[in-house]
C-alpha positions in Angstrom: 2.8 15.6 -1.1 3.5 17.8 -4.7 0.7 16.0 -6.7 1.2 15.9 -10.3 -1.6 17.2 -12.7 -3.6 15.0 -14.7 -5.2 16.4 -18.2 -9.1 15.6 -19.5 -10.3 16.4 -23.0 -13.4 16.0 -23.8 -14.5 18.0 -27.6 -13.4 21.8 -26.3 -12.6 21.8 -22.9 -9.7 20.6 -21.2 -10.2 19.6 -17.7 -7.2 19.3 -14.8 -7.3 16.9 -11.9 -4.6 17.3 -8.7 -3.7 14.0 -7.7 -0.9 12.2 -7.0 2.5 12.4 -4.8 6.1 13.4 -5.7 4.9 15.8 -8.7 3.7 12.4 -10.2 0.4 11.7 -11.4 -1.2 8.0 -10.4 -1.4 5.4 -12.6 -4.9 4.7 -14.2 -7.1 3.2 -16.8 -10.3 3.9 -19.1 -12.5 1.3 -18.8 -16.4 0.7 -20.0 -18.6 -0.6 -17.6 -22.6 -1.7 -18.2 -22.1 0.8 -21.7 -21.1 3.4 -18.9 -16.6 5.1 -19.3 -15.3 5.6 -16.5 -11.4 6.8 -15.4 -9.9 4.4 -12.1 -6.5 5.5 -10.0 -4.7 2.7 -7.9 -3.0 4.3 -5.6 0.2 4.5 -2.9 2.4 6.2 -1.0 4.5 6.5 1.9 4.3 9.0 4.3 4.9 9.1 8.0 6.5 5.5 8.5 3.4 4.1 6.6 1.8 3.2 3.2 -1.4 5.0 2.0 -3.2 3.5 -0.3 -6.8 4.9 -2.3 -8.8 4.0 -5.2 -10.4 6.3 -6.5 -13.0 6.2 -9.9 -14.5 9.5 -11.2 -17.0 9.0 -14.7 -16.8 10.8 -18.1 -19.7 10.1 -19.2 -22.2 13.6 -20.0 -24.5 12.8 -17.2 -22.1 13.1 -14.3 -19.1 14.2 -15.8 -16.0 13.6 -13.7 -18.1 13.3 -10.6 -16.4 10.6 -8.1 -17.9 6.7 -8.2 -16.1 5.5 -5.9 -13.5 7.2 -3.6 -12.3 4.9 -0.5 -9.5 7.5 0.8 
């Protein structure tokens, strides 16, 4: 499945997420909900004759930074 990489910079820290397929990261968007910040990944890939899709939401807030808020895999 050869994932891609997403780099997230916060202050002096850079975190790396290994996600996606064919060497590319999945499409993602940053959004705010109730004064909290999130990243949402919505992607799909074809493997073994099936198309697999997923939605993945990560928190960007201080108290639960990069913790999953939703994982539909």
